[in-house]
PDB file of the backbone (N, CA, C, O) and the ligand in Angstrom, with CONECT records:
HET     ZN  A 101       1
ATOM      1  N   MET A   1      77.220  55.193  57.719  1.00  0.00           N
ATOM      2  CA  MET A   1      77.745  56.593  58.157  1.00  0.00           C
ATOM      3  C   MET A   1      76.542  57.631  57.766  1.00  0.00           C
ATOM      4  O   MET A   1      76.041  57.716  56.645  1.00  0.00           O
ATOM      5  N   THR A   2      76.240  58.269  58.717  1.00  0.00           N
ATOM      6  CA  THR A   2      74.938  59.275  58.386  1.00  0.00           C
ATOM      7  C   THR A   2      75.578  60.691  58.478  1.00  0.00           C
ATOM      8  O   THR A   2      76.469  61.026  59.259  1.00  0.00           O
ATOM      9  N   LEU A   3      75.025  61.383  57.634  1.00  0.00           N
ATOM     10  CA  LEU A   3      75.602  62.874  57.386  1.00  0.00           C
ATOM     11  C   LEU A   3      74.818  63.640  58.340  1.00  0.00           C
ATOM     12  O   LEU A   3      73.638  63.406  58.600  1.00  0.00           O
ATOM     13  N   VAL A   4      75.485  64.517  58.825  1.00  0.00           N
ATOM     14  CA  VAL A   4      75.076  65.693  59.824  1.00  0.00           C
ATOM     15  C   VAL A   4      73.702  66.206  59.351  1.00  0.00           C
ATOM     16  O   VAL A   4      73.556  66.684  58.226  1.00  0.00           O
ATOM     17  N   GLY A   5      72.757  66.100  60.191  1.00  0.00           N
ATOM     18  CA  GLY A   5      71.501  66.803  59.790  1.00  0.00           C
ATOM     19  C   GLY A   5      70.444  65.672  59.314  1.00  0.00           C
ATOM     20  O   GLY A   5      69.273  65.962  59.066  1.00  0.00           O
ATOM     21  N   GLU A   6      70.939  64.406  59.211  1.00  0.00           N
ATOM     22  CA  GLU A   6      70.004  63.432  58.889  1.00  0.00           C
ATOM     23  C   GLU A   6      69.479  62.615  59.984  1.00  0.00           C
ATOM     24  O   GLU A   6      68.660  61.722  59.767  1.00  0.00           O
ATOM     25  N   CYS A   7      69.894  62.872  61.086  1.00  0.00           N
ATOM     26  CA  CYS A   7      69.749  62.203  62.398  1.00  0.00           C
ATOM     27  C   CYS A   7      68.329  62.677  62.891  1.00  0.00           C
ATOM     28  O   CYS A   7      67.965  63.840  63.068  1.00  0.00           O
ATOM     29  N   LEU A   8      67.550  61.424  63.088  1.00  0.00           N
ATOM     30  CA  LEU A   8      66.235  61.552  63.593  1.00  0.00           C
ATOM     31  C   LEU A   8      66.080  61.351  65.093  1.00  0.00           C
ATOM     32  O   LEU A   8      65.142  61.907  65.664  1.00  0.00           O
ATOM     33  N   SER A   9      66.965  60.569  65.790  1.00  0.00           N
ATOM     34  CA  SER A   9      66.993  60.145  67.086  1.00  0.00           C
ATOM     35  C   SER A   9      67.840  61.097  67.928  1.00  0.00           C
ATOM     36  O   SER A   9      68.801  61.665  67.409  1.00  0.00           O
ATOM     37  N   PRO A  10      67.507  61.302  69.263  1.00  0.00           N
ATOM     38  CA  PRO A  10      68.574  62.227  70.010  1.00  0.00           C
ATOM     39  C   PRO A  10      69.831  61.511  70.185  1.00  0.00           C
ATOM     40  O   PRO A  10      69.995  60.291  70.193  1.00  0.00           O
ATOM     41  N   HIS A  11      70.840  62.589  70.346  1.00  0.00           N
ATOM     42  CA  HIS A  11      72.302  62.026  70.901  1.00  0.00           C
ATOM     43  C   HIS A  11      72.377  62.119  72.319  1.00  0.00           C
ATOM     44  O   HIS A  11      71.668  62.956  72.876  1.00  0.00           O
ATOM     45  N   VAL A  12      73.124  61.392  72.983  1.00  0.00           N
ATOM     46  CA  VAL A  12      73.379  61.757  74.454  1.00  0.00           C
ATOM     47  C   VAL A  12      74.267  62.923  74.286  1.00  0.00           C
ATOM     48  O   VAL A  12      74.984  63.100  73.302  1.00  0.00           O
ATOM     49  N   THR A  13      74.170  63.769  75.383  1.00  0.00           N
ATOM     50  CA  THR A  13      75.212  64.885  75.357  1.00  0.00           C
ATOM     51  C   THR A  13      76.445  64.480  76.232  1.00  0.00           C
ATOM     52  O   THR A  13      76.341  63.476  76.938  1.00  0.00           O
ATOM     53  N   MET A  14      77.388  65.068  76.228  1.00  0.00           N
ATOM     54  CA  MET A  14      78.431  64.729  76.923  1.00  0.00           C
ATOM     55  C   MET A  14      78.326  64.615  78.513  1.00  0.00           C
ATOM     56  O   MET A  14      77.796  65.550  79.111  1.00  0.00           O
ATOM     57  N   ALA A  15      78.736  63.673  79.123  1.00  0.00           N
ATOM     58  CA  ALA A  15      78.446  63.207  80.509  1.00  0.00           C
ATOM     59  C   ALA A  15      78.894  64.555  81.235  1.00  0.00           C
ATOM     60  O   ALA A  15      79.900  65.143  80.837  1.00  0.00           O
ATOM     61  N   GLN A  16      78.125  65.047  82.323  1.00  0.00           N
ATOM     62  CA  GLN A  16      78.596  66.129  83.292  1.00  0.00           C
ATOM     63  C   GLN A  16      79.654  65.586  84.219  1.00  0.00           C
ATOM     64  O   GLN A  16      79.749  64.367  84.365  1.00  0.00           O
ATOM     65  N   ARG A  17      80.388  66.350  84.802  1.00  0.00           N
ATOM     66  CA  ARG A  17      81.612  65.962  85.553  1.00  0.00           C
ATOM     67  C   ARG A  17      81.092  65.216  86.924  1.00  0.00           C
ATOM     68  O   ARG A  17      81.726  64.314  87.472  1.00  0.00           O
ATOM     69  N   ASP A  18      80.009  65.666  87.324  1.00  0.00           N
ATOM     70  CA  ASP A  18      79.305  64.946  88.635  1.00  0.00           C
ATOM     71  C   ASP A  18      78.082  64.109  88.295  1.00  0.00           C
ATOM     72  O   ASP A  18      77.183  63.907  89.111  1.00  0.00           O
ATOM     73  N   HIS A  19      78.086  63.676  87.168  1.00  0.00           N
ATOM     74  CA  HIS A  19      77.025  62.707  86.627  1.00  0.00           C
ATOM     75  C   HIS A  19      76.754  61.409  87.457  1.00  0.00           C
ATOM     76  O   HIS A  19      77.688  60.855  88.036  1.00  0.00           O
ATOM     77  N   ILE A  20      75.567  60.958  87.512  1.00  0.00           N
ATOM     78  CA  ILE A  20      75.277  59.913  88.289  1.00  0.00           C
ATOM     79  C   ILE A  20      75.810  58.579  87.551  1.00  0.00           C
ATOM     80  O   ILE A  20      75.492  58.452  86.368  1.00  0.00           O
ATOM     81  N   ARG A  21      76.466  57.741  88.057  1.00  0.00           N
ATOM     82  CA  ARG A  21      77.029  56.602  87.384  1.00  0.00           C
ATOM     83  C   ARG A  21      75.974  55.340  87.353  1.00  0.00           C
ATOM     84  O   ARG A  21      75.914  54.700  88.403  1.00  0.00           O
ATOM     85  N   LEU A  22      75.301  54.994  86.479  1.00  0.00           N
ATOM     86  CA  LEU A  22      74.502  53.967  86.459  1.00  0.00           C
ATOM     87  C   LEU A  22      75.287  52.679  86.514  1.00  0.00           C
ATOM     88  O   LEU A  22      76.461  52.612  86.150  1.00  0.00           O
ATOM     89  N   GLU A  23      74.612  51.686  86.971  1.00  0.00           N
ATOM     90  CA  GLU A  23      75.239  50.256  86.881  1.00  0.00           C
ATOM     91  C   GLU A  23      74.838  49.537  85.909  1.00  0.00           C
ATOM     92  O   GLU A  23      73.686  49.110  85.839  1.00  0.00           O
ATOM     93  N   TRP A  24      75.829  49.295  84.956  1.00  0.00           N
ATOM     94  CA  TRP A  24      75.600  48.586  83.854  1.00  0.00           C
ATOM     95  C   TRP A  24      76.011  47.049  84.005  1.00  0.00           C
ATOM     96  O   TRP A  24      77.153  46.680  84.276  1.00  0.00           O
ATOM     97  N   ARG A  25      74.999  46.266  83.807  1.00  0.00           N
ATOM     98  CA  ARG A  25      75.263  44.786  84.037  1.00  0.00           C
ATOM     99  C   ARG A  25      75.163  44.051  82.803  1.00  0.00           C
ATOM    100  O   ARG A  25      74.739  44.620  81.797  1.00  0.00           O
ATOM    101  N   MET A  26      75.574  42.635  82.777  1.00  0.00           N
ATOM    102  CA  MET A  26      75.238  41.761  81.633  1.00  0.00           C
ATOM    103  C   MET A  26      73.927  41.604  81.466  1.00  0.00           C
ATOM    104  O   MET A  26      73.203  41.437  82.448  1.00  0.00           O
ATOM    105  N   PRO A  27      73.401  41.638  80.117  1.00  0.00           N
ATOM    106  CA  PRO A  27      71.969  41.470  80.134  1.00  0.00           C
ATOM    107  C   PRO A  27      71.572  40.166  80.750  1.00  0.00           C
ATOM    108  O   PRO A  27      72.320  39.189  80.701  1.00  0.00           O
ATOM    109  N   TYR A  28      70.261  40.139  81.399  1.00  0.00           N
ATOM    110  CA  TYR A  28      69.655  39.099  82.108  1.00  0.00           C
ATOM    111  C   TYR A  28      68.208  39.073  81.675  1.00  0.00           C
ATOM    112  O   TYR A  28      67.536  40.082  81.892  1.00  0.00           O
ATOM    113  N   ARG A  29      67.721  38.150  81.156  1.00  0.00           N
ATOM    114  CA  ARG A  29      66.331  38.042  80.543  1.00  0.00           C
ATOM    115  C   ARG A  29      65.493  37.998  81.826  1.00  0.00           C
ATOM    116  O   ARG A  29      65.267  36.868  82.258  1.00  0.00           O
ATOM    117  N   VAL A  30      64.932  39.171  82.593  1.00  0.00           N
ATOM    118  CA  VAL A  30      64.199  38.902  83.643  1.00  0.00           C
ATOM    119  C   VAL A  30      62.635  39.449  83.280  1.00  0.00           C
ATOM    120  O   VAL A  30      61.675  39.053  83.942  1.00  0.00           O
ATOM    121  N   LEU A  31      62.506  40.271  82.313  1.00  0.00           N
ATOM    122  CA  LEU A  31      61.201  40.689  81.955  1.00  0.00           C
ATOM    123  C   LEU A  31      60.875  40.112  80.604  1.00  0.00           C
ATOM    124  O   LEU A  31      61.690  39.976  79.692  1.00  0.00           O
ATOM    125  N   GLU A  32      59.516  39.763  80.565  1.00  0.00           N
ATOM    126  CA  GLU A  32      59.013  39.022  79.216  1.00  0.00           C
ATOM    127  C   GLU A  32      58.482  40.259  78.509  1.00  0.00           C
ATOM    128  O   GLU A  32      58.161  41.294  79.093  1.00  0.00           O
ATOM    129  N   ARG A  33      58.419  40.060  77.220  1.00  0.00           N
ATOM    130  CA  ARG A  33      57.889  40.919  76.204  1.00  0.00           C
ATOM    131  C   ARG A  33      58.412  42.343  76.398  1.00  0.00           C
ATOM    132  O   ARG A  33      57.594  43.262  76.351  1.00  0.00           O
ATOM    133  N   THR A  34      59.648  42.590  76.604  1.00  0.00           N
ATOM    134  CA  THR A  34      59.903  44.072  76.562  1.00  0.00           C
ATOM    135  C   THR A  34      59.801  44.622  75.052  1.00  0.00           C
ATOM    136  O   THR A  34      59.865  43.936  74.032  1.00  0.00           O
ATOM    137  N   ARG A  35      59.646  45.875  75.133  1.00  0.00           N
ATOM    138  CA  ARG A  35      59.723  46.673  73.982  1.00  0.00           C
ATOM    139  C   ARG A  35      60.505  47.923  73.992  1.00  0.00           C
ATOM    140  O   ARG A  35      60.507  48.565  75.042  1.00  0.00           O
ATOM    141  N   GLN A  36      61.165  48.361  72.985  1.00  0.00           N
ATOM    142  CA  GLN A  36      61.898  49.524  73.080  1.00  0.00           C
ATOM    143  C   GLN A  36      60.841  50.873  73.007  1.00  0.00           C
ATOM    144  O   GLN A  36      60.072  50.992  72.053  1.00  0.00           O
ATOM    145  N   VAL A  37      60.880  51.698  73.921  1.00  0.00           N
ATOM    146  CA  VAL A  37      60.078  52.886  73.739  1.00  0.00           C
ATOM    147  C   VAL A  37      60.909  54.094  73.486  1.00  0.00           C
ATOM    148  O   VAL A  37      60.278  55.106  73.180  1.00  0.00           O
ATOM    149  N   ALA A  38      62.064  54.171  73.549  1.00  0.00           N
ATOM    150  CA  ALA A  38      62.993  55.260  73.013  1.00  0.00           C
ATOM    151  C   ALA A  38      64.449  54.807  72.818  1.00  0.00           C
ATOM    152  O   ALA A  38      64.910  53.885  73.490  1.00  0.00           O
ATOM    153  N   TRP A  39      65.079  55.384  72.007  1.00  0.00           N
ATOM    154  CA  TRP A  39      66.525  55.184  71.648  1.00  0.00           C
ATOM    155  C   TRP A  39      67.417  56.246  71.131  1.00  0.00           C
ATOM    156  O   TRP A  39      66.949  57.184  70.486  1.00  0.00           O
ATOM    157  N   THR A  40      68.467  56.158  71.342  1.00  0.00           N
ATOM    158  CA  THR A  40      69.367  57.154  70.942  1.00  0.00           C
ATOM    159  C   THR A  40      69.893  56.954  69.428  1.00  0.00           C
ATOM    160  O   THR A  40      69.728  55.823  68.971  1.00  0.00           O
ATOM    161  N   CYS A  41      70.474  57.865  68.638  1.00  0.00           N
ATOM    162  CA  CYS A  41      70.732  57.652  67.378  1.00  0.00           C
ATOM    163  C   CYS A  41      71.810  56.611  66.986  1.00  0.00           C
ATOM    164  O   CYS A  41      72.849  56.579  67.646  1.00  0.00           O
ATOM    165  N   PHE A  42      71.669  55.964  66.203  1.00  0.00           N
ATOM    166  CA  PHE A  42      72.520  54.762  65.734  1.00  0.00           C
ATOM    167  C   PHE A  42      73.738  55.183  65.008  1.00  0.00           C
ATOM    168  O   PHE A  42      74.547  54.320  64.666  1.00  0.00           O
ATOM    169  N   CYS A  43      73.957  56.527  64.721  1.00  0.00           N
ATOM    170  CA  CYS A  43      75.235  56.995  64.118  1.00  0.00           C
ATOM    171  C   CYS A  43      76.381  56.987  65.205  1.00  0.00           C
ATOM    172  O   CYS A  43      77.548  57.158  64.851  1.00  0.00           O
ATOM    173  N   ARG A  44      76.055  56.793  66.490  1.00  0.00           N
ATOM    174  CA  ARG A  44      77.224  56.824  67.561  1.00  0.00           C
ATOM    175  C   ARG A  44      77.485  55.308  67.781  1.00  0.00           C
ATOM    176  O   ARG A  44      76.657  54.408  67.638  1.00  0.00           O
ATOM    177  N   ALA A  45      78.726  55.194  68.139  1.00  0.00           N
ATOM    178  CA  ALA A  45      79.208  53.847  68.587  1.00  0.00           C
ATOM    179  C   ALA A  45      78.486  53.215  69.706  1.00  0.00           C
ATOM    180  O   ALA A  45      78.326  51.994  69.724  1.00  0.00           O
ATOM    181  N   SER A  46      77.949  54.145  70.838  1.00  0.00           N
ATOM    182  CA  SER A  46      77.237  53.765  71.779  1.00  0.00           C
ATOM    183  C   SER A  46      75.658  54.197  71.593  1.00  0.00           C
ATOM    184  O   SER A  46      75.190  55.334  71.521  1.00  0.00           O
ATOM    185  N   VAL A  47      74.993  52.934  71.539  1.00  0.00           N
ATOM    186  CA  VAL A  47      73.401  53.458  71.401  1.00  0.00           C
ATOM    187  C   VAL A  47      72.613  52.993  72.622  1.00  0.00           C
ATOM    188  O   VAL A  47      72.797  51.837  73.002  1.00  0.00           O
ATOM    189  N   TYR A  48      71.764  53.766  73.266  1.00  0.00           N
ATOM    190  CA  TYR A  48      71.064  53.657  74.342  1.00  0.00           C
ATOM    191  C   TYR A  48      69.715  53.414  73.971  1.00  0.00           C
ATOM    192  O   TYR A  48      69.272  54.005  72.987  1.00  0.00           O
ATOM    193  N   GLU A  49      68.905  52.531  74.697  1.00  0.00           N
ATOM    194  CA  GLU A  49      67.695  52.112  74.575  1.00  0.00           C
ATOM    195  C   GLU A  49      66.848  52.137  75.861  1.00  0.00           C
ATOM    196  O   GLU A  49      67.293  51.704  76.924  1.00  0.00           O
ATOM    197  N   LEU A  50      65.634  52.648  75.735  1.00  0.00           N
ATOM    198  CA  LEU A  50      64.719  52.649  76.899  1.00  0.00           C
ATOM    199  C   LEU A  50      63.671  51.553  76.657  1.00  0.00           C
ATOM    200  O   LEU A  50      62.821  51.630  75.770  1.00  0.00           O
ATOM    201  N   CYS A  51      63.798  50.508  77.531  1.00  0.00           N
ATOM    202  CA  CYS A  51      62.958  49.178  77.256  1.00  0.00           C
ATOM    203  C   CYS A  51      61.768  49.134  78.439  1.00  0.00           C
ATOM    204  O   CYS A  51      62.002  49.554  79.572  1.00  0.00           O
ATOM    205  N   GLU A  52      60.763  48.706  78.140  1.00  0.00           N
ATOM    206  CA  GLU A  52      59.592  48.478  79.020  1.00  0.00           C
ATOM    207  C   GLU A  52      59.035  47.326  78.849  1.00  0.00           C
ATOM    208  O   GLU A  52      58.934  46.923  77.690  1.00  0.00           O
ATOM    209  N   GLY A  53      58.540  46.515  79.929  1.00  0.00           N
ATOM    210  CA  GLY A  53      57.751  45.327  79.805  1.00  0.00           C
ATOM    211  C   GLY A  53      57.392  44.968  81.261  1.00  0.00           C
ATOM    212  O   GLY A  53      58.101  45.134  82.253  1.00  0.00           O
ATOM    213  N   GLY A  54      56.101  44.421  81.194  1.00  0.00           N
ATOM    214  CA  GLY A  54      55.705  43.802  82.613  1.00  0.00           C
ATOM    215  C   GLY A  54      55.547  44.852  83.728  1.00  0.00           C
ATOM    216  O   GLY A  54      55.650  44.558  84.919  1.00  0.00           O
ATOM    217  N   GLY A  55      55.297  46.071  83.286  1.00  0.00           N
ATOM    218  CA  GLY A  55      55.199  47.068  84.315  1.00  0.00           C
ATOM    219  C   GLY A  55      56.549  47.640  84.787  1.00  0.00           C
ATOM    220  O   GLY A  55      56.576  48.483  85.684  1.00  0.00           O
ATOM    221  N   GLN A  56      57.518  47.251  84.273  1.00  0.00           N
ATOM    222  CA  GLN A  56      58.995  47.634  84.753  1.00  0.00           C
ATOM    223  C   GLN A  56      59.635  48.050  83.495  1.00  0.00           C
ATOM    224  O   GLN A  56      59.124  47.851  82.393  1.00  0.00           O
ATOM    225  N   ALA A  57      60.826  48.663  83.696  1.00  0.00           N
ATOM    226  CA  ALA A  57      61.460  49.282  82.535  1.00  0.00           C
ATOM    227  C   ALA A  57      63.125  49.223  82.916  1.00  0.00           C
ATOM    228  O   ALA A  57      63.515  49.088  84.076  1.00  0.00           O
ATOM    229  N   PHE A  58      63.910  49.330  81.909  1.00  0.00           N
ATOM    230  CA  PHE A  58      65.341  49.402  82.110  1.00  0.00           C
ATOM    231  C   PHE A  58      66.017  49.920  80.883  1.00  0.00           C
ATOM    232  O   PHE A  58      65.438  50.008  79.801  1.00  0.00           O
ATOM    233  N   LEU A  59      67.189  50.240  81.075  1.00  0.00           N
ATOM    234  CA  LEU A  59      67.984  50.879  80.057  1.00  0.00           C
ATOM    235  C   LEU A  59      68.924  49.883  79.502  1.00  0.00           C
ATOM    236  O   LEU A  59      69.481  49.072  80.241  1.00  0.00           O
ATOM    237  N   ARG A  60      69.125  49.917  78.187  1.00  0.00           N
ATOM    238  CA  ARG A  60      70.170  49.103  77.572  1.00  0.00           C
ATOM    239  C   ARG A  60      71.042  50.002  76.665  1.00  0.00           C
ATOM    240  O   ARG A  60      70.698  50.899  75.894  1.00  0.00           O
ATOM    241  N   ARG A  61      72.399  49.464  77.002  1.00  0.00           N
ATOM    242  CA  ARG A  61      73.533  50.343  76.251  1.00  0.00           C
ATOM    243  C   ARG A  61      74.284  49.173  75.274  1.00  0.00           C
ATOM    244  O   ARG A  61      74.780  48.122  75.681  1.00  0.00           O
ATOM    245  N   THR A  62      74.235  49.592  74.043  1.00  0.00           N
ATOM    246  CA  THR A  62      75.077  48.691  72.973  1.00  0.00           C
ATOM    247  C   THR A  62      76.199  49.547  72.438  1.00  0.00           C
ATOM    248  O   THR A  62      76.050  50.668  71.952  1.00  0.00           O
ATOM    249  N   VAL A  63      77.361  48.885  72.581  1.00  0.00           N
ATOM    250  CA  VAL A  63      78.426  49.485  72.057  1.00  0.00           C
ATOM    251  C   VAL A  63      78.887  48.783  70.930  1.00  0.00           C
ATOM    252  O   VAL A  63      78.896  47.555  71.011  1.00  0.00           O
ATOM    253  N   GLN A  64      79.316  49.384  69.771  1.00  0.00           N
ATOM    254  CA  GLN A  64      79.706  48.741  68.669  1.00  0.00           C
ATOM    255  C   GLN A  64      81.329  48.854  68.706  1.00  0.00           C
ATOM    256  O   GLN A  64      81.898  49.945  68.676  1.00  0.00           O
ATOM    257  N   LEU A  65      81.928  47.761  68.767  1.00  0.00           N
ATOM    258  CA  LEU A  65      83.298  47.593  68.801  1.00  0.00           C
ATOM    259  C   LEU A  65      83.652  46.510  67.886  1.00  0.00           C
ATOM    260  O   LEU A  65      83.404  45.316  68.053  1.00  0.00           O
ATOM    261  N   ASP A  66      84.431  47.205  66.623  1.00  0.00           N
ATOM    262  CA  ASP A  66      84.935  46.416  65.609  1.00  0.00           C
ATOM    263  C   ASP A  66      83.643  45.518  65.181  1.00  0.00           C
ATOM    264  O   ASP A  66      83.690  44.288  65.214  1.00  0.00           O
ATOM    265  N   GLY A  67      82.790  46.054  64.883  1.00  0.00           N
ATOM    266  CA  GLY A  67      81.360  45.435  64.271  1.00  0.00           C
ATOM    267  C   GLY A  67      80.868  44.468  65.260  1.00  0.00           C
ATOM    268  O   GLY A  67      79.927  43.758  64.905  1.00  0.00           O
ATOM    269  N   LYS A  68      81.394  44.305  66.558  1.00  0.00           N
ATOM    270  CA  LYS A  68      80.801  43.355  67.397  1.00  0.00           C
ATOM    271  C   LYS A  68      79.993  44.039  68.466  1.00  0.00           C
ATOM    272  O   LYS A  68      80.613  44.570  69.387  1.00  0.00           O
ATOM    273  N   PRO A  69      78.667  44.086  68.446  1.00  0.00           N
ATOM    274  CA  PRO A  69      77.966  44.775  69.461  1.00  0.00           C
ATOM    275  C   PRO A  69      77.894  44.008  71.047  1.00  0.00           C
ATOM    276  O   PRO A  69      77.627  42.825  71.257  1.00  0.00           O
ATOM    277  N   THR A  70      78.174  44.928  71.929  1.00  0.00           N
ATOM    278  CA  THR A  70      78.339  44.512  73.223  1.00  0.00           C
ATOM    279  C   THR A  70      77.207  45.066  74.006  1.00  0.00           C
ATOM    280  O   THR A  70      77.174  46.296  73.993  1.00  0.00           O
ATOM    281  N   ALA A  71      76.206  44.437  74.733  1.00  0.00           N
ATOM    282  CA  ALA A  71      75.018  45.150  75.401  1.00  0.00           C
ATOM    283  C   ALA A  71      75.237  44.880  76.897  1.00  0.00           C
ATOM    284  O   ALA A  71      75.652  43.823  77.371  1.00  0.00           O
ATOM    285  N   HIS A  72      74.910  45.947  77.546  1.00  0.00           N
ATOM    286  CA  HIS A  72      74.656  45.896  78.900  1.00  0.00           C
ATOM    287  C   HIS A  72      73.428  46.697  79.347  1.00  0.00           C
ATOM    288  O   HIS A  72      73.030  47.695  78.746  1.00  0.00           O
ATOM    289  N   GLU A  73      72.849  46.181  80.456  1.00  0.00           N
ATOM    290  CA  GLU A  73      71.517  46.604  80.887  1.00  0.00           C
ATOM    291  C   GLU A  73      71.593  47.086  82.229  1.00  0.00           C
ATOM    292  O   GLU A  73      72.393  46.592  83.024  1.00  0.00           O
ATOM    293  N   THR A  74      70.702  48.156  82.585  1.00  0.00           N
ATOM    294  CA  THR A  74      70.449  48.535  84.210  1.00  0.00           C
ATOM    295  C   THR A  74      69.580  47.532  84.792  1.00  0.00           C
ATOM    296  O   THR A  74      68.977  46.730  84.078  1.00  0.00           O
ATOM    297  N   SER A  75      69.482  47.538  86.133  1.00  0.00           N
ATOM    298  CA  SER A  75      68.477  46.713  86.841  1.00  0.00           C
ATOM    299  C   SER A  75      67.090  47.277  86.523  1.00  0.00           C
ATOM    300  O   SER A  75      66.821  48.477  86.585  1.00  0.00           O
ATOM    301  N   PRO A  76      66.209  46.284  86.169  1.00  0.00           N
ATOM    302  CA  PRO A  76      64.733  46.783  86.164  1.00  0.00           C
ATOM    303  C   PRO A  76      64.252  47.614  87.234  1.00  0.00           C
ATOM    304  O   PRO A  76      64.597  47.289  88.370  1.00  0.00           O
ATOM    305  N   CYS A  77      63.504  48.647  87.084  1.00  0.00           N
ATOM    306  CA  CYS A  77      62.910  49.627  88.043  1.00  0.00           C
ATOM    307  C   CYS A  77      61.600  49.897  87.340  1.00  0.00           C
ATOM    308  O   CYS A  77      61.242  49.369  86.287  1.00  0.00           O
ATOM    309  N   SER A  78      60.853  50.890  88.136  1.00  0.00           N
ATOM    310  CA  SER A  78      59.526  51.236  87.836  1.00  0.00           C
ATOM    311  C   SER A  78      59.777  52.015  86.463  1.00  0.00           C
ATOM    312  O   SER A  78      60.833  52.567  86.153  1.00  0.00           O
ATOM    313  N   ILE A  79      58.607  51.957  85.696  1.00  0.00           N
ATOM    314  CA  ILE A  79      58.629  52.823  84.403  1.00  0.00           C
ATOM    315  C   ILE A  79      58.842  54.273  84.617  1.00  0.00           C
ATOM    316  O   ILE A  79      59.576  54.903  83.857  1.00  0.00           O
ATOM    317  N   SER A  80      58.269  54.801  85.561  1.00  0.00           N
ATOM    318  CA  SER A  80      58.490  56.291  85.861  1.00  0.00           C
ATOM    319  C   SER A  80      59.945  56.567  86.227  1.00  0.00           C
ATOM    320  O   SER A  80      60.585  57.468  85.685  1.00  0.00           O
ATOM    321  N   GLU A  81      60.464  55.734  87.196  1.00  0.00           N
ATOM    322  CA  GLU A  81      61.833  55.616  87.387  1.00  0.00           C
ATOM    323  C   GLU A  81      62.746  55.837  86.445  1.00  0.00           C
ATOM    324  O   GLU A  81      63.543  56.774  86.403  1.00  0.00           O
ATOM    325  N   ALA A  82      62.586  54.721  85.482  1.00  0.00           N
ATOM    326  CA  ALA A  82      63.376  54.710  84.381  1.00  0.00           C
ATOM    327  C   ALA A  82      63.337  55.832  83.416  1.00  0.00           C
ATOM    328  O   ALA A  82      64.303  56.207  82.751  1.00  0.00           O
ATOM    329  N   ARG A  83      62.119  56.351  83.391  1.00  0.00           N
ATOM    330  CA  ARG A  83      61.898  57.544  82.438  1.00  0.00           C
ATOM    331  C   ARG A  83      62.700  58.719  83.065  1.00  0.00           C
ATOM    332  O   ARG A  83      63.188  59.580  82.333  1.00  0.00           O
ATOM    333  N   VAL A  84      62.824  58.754  84.268  1.00  0.00           N
ATOM    334  CA  VAL A  84      63.762  59.919  84.995  1.00  0.00           C
ATOM    335  C   VAL A  84      65.190  59.602  84.606  1.00  0.00           C
ATOM    336  O   VAL A  84      66.027  60.453  84.305  1.00  0.00           O
ATOM    337  N   ILE A  85      65.385  58.303  84.642  1.00  0.00           N
ATOM    338  CA  ILE A  85      66.992  58.062  84.567  1.00  0.00           C
ATOM    339  C   ILE A  85      67.218  58.341  83.027  1.00  0.00           C
ATOM    340  O   ILE A  85      68.248  58.956  82.753  1.00  0.00           O
ATOM    341  N   TRP A  86      66.423  57.985  82.031  1.00  0.00           N
ATOM    342  CA  TRP A  86      66.448  58.159  80.595  1.00  0.00           C
ATOM    343  C   TRP A  86      66.750  59.583  80.331  1.00  0.00           C
ATOM    344  O   TRP A  86      67.732  59.912  79.666  1.00  0.00           O
ATOM    345  N   THR A  87      65.871  60.482  80.873  1.00  0.00           N
ATOM    346  CA  THR A  87      66.044  61.791  80.548  1.00  0.00           C
ATOM    347  C   THR A  87      67.364  62.276  81.170  1.00  0.00           C
ATOM    348  O   THR A  87      68.061  63.071  80.541  1.00  0.00           O
ATOM    349  N   ALA A  88      67.711  61.854  82.310  1.00  0.00           N
ATOM    350  CA  ALA A  88      68.987  62.281  82.969  1.00  0.00           C
ATOM    351  C   ALA A  88      70.256  61.790  81.951  1.00  0.00           C
ATOM    352  O   ALA A  88      71.233  62.515  81.764  1.00  0.00           O
ATOM    353  N   LEU A  89      70.132  60.730  81.452  1.00  0.00           N
ATOM    354  CA  LEU A  89      71.188  60.114  80.496  1.00  0.00           C
ATOM    355  C   LEU A  89      71.348  60.950  79.292  1.00  0.00           C
ATOM    356  O   LEU A  89      72.463  61.225  78.847  1.00  0.00           O
ATOM    357  N   LEU A  90      70.149  61.395  78.714  1.00  0.00           N
ATOM    358  CA  LEU A  90      70.344  62.186  77.553  1.00  0.00           C
ATOM    359  C   LEU A  90      70.830  63.417  77.564  1.00  0.00           C
ATOM    360  O   LEU A  90      71.447  63.883  76.606  1.00  0.00           O
ATOM    361  N   SER A  91      70.558  64.157  78.820  1.00  0.00           N
ATOM    362  CA  SER A  91      71.067  65.464  79.041  1.00  0.00           C
ATOM    363  C   SER A  91      72.490  65.298  79.858  1.00  0.00           C
ATOM    364  O   SER A  91      72.969  66.341  80.302  1.00  0.00           O
ATOM    365  N   GLY A  92      73.129  64.194  80.067  1.00  0.00           N
ATOM    366  CA  GLY A  92      74.417  64.086  80.515  1.00  0.00           C
ATOM    367  C   GLY A  92      74.436  64.148  81.982  1.00  0.00           C
ATOM    368  O   GLY A  92      75.529  64.335  82.518  1.00  0.00           O
ATOM    369  N   ARG A  93      73.429  64.024  82.679  1.00  0.00           N
ATOM    370  CA  ARG A  93      73.337  64.038  84.321  1.00  0.00           C
ATOM    371  C   ARG A  93      73.567  62.597  84.663  1.00  0.00           C
ATOM    372  O   ARG A  93      74.050  62.413  85.780  1.00  0.00           O
ATOM    373  N   ALA A  94      73.305  61.475  83.888  1.00  0.00           N
ATOM    374  CA  ALA A  94      73.685  60.134  84.336  1.00  0.00           C
ATOM    375  C   ALA A  94      74.242  59.462  83.121  1.00  0.00           C
ATOM    376  O   ALA A  94      73.944  59.819  81.982  1.00  0.00           O
ATOM    377  N   ARG A  95      75.062  58.474  83.397  1.00  0.00           N
ATOM    378  CA  ARG A  95      75.784  57.835  82.255  1.00  0.00           C
ATOM    379  C   ARG A  95      76.162  56.418  82.840  1.00  0.00           C
ATOM    380  O   ARG A  95      76.780  55.609  82.149  1.00  0.00           O
TER     381      ARG A  95
HETATM  382 ZN    ZN A 101      73.008  60.606  64.847  1.00  0.00          ZN2+
END
């Protein structure tokens, strides 16, 4: 439990009514040596990560349900494209 004001990472804002619906798939290891370059605050049940590796990038969503994390990922795309999607995700324009 994190107290308000102690969060260092960003939170996703509420999804807009006409937001882009991302395709979340079961994790599939296609990229080697991926690293997280950005992530949302772990105080929320859903944590989003921006992962890059091998010149590509994808988003990962981990949902904590009854202490059991369930992860889904978007299809790998270019790093610049993934950063645009990441920004849209944080601002509620994509989810
Ligand atoms: Zn937080």
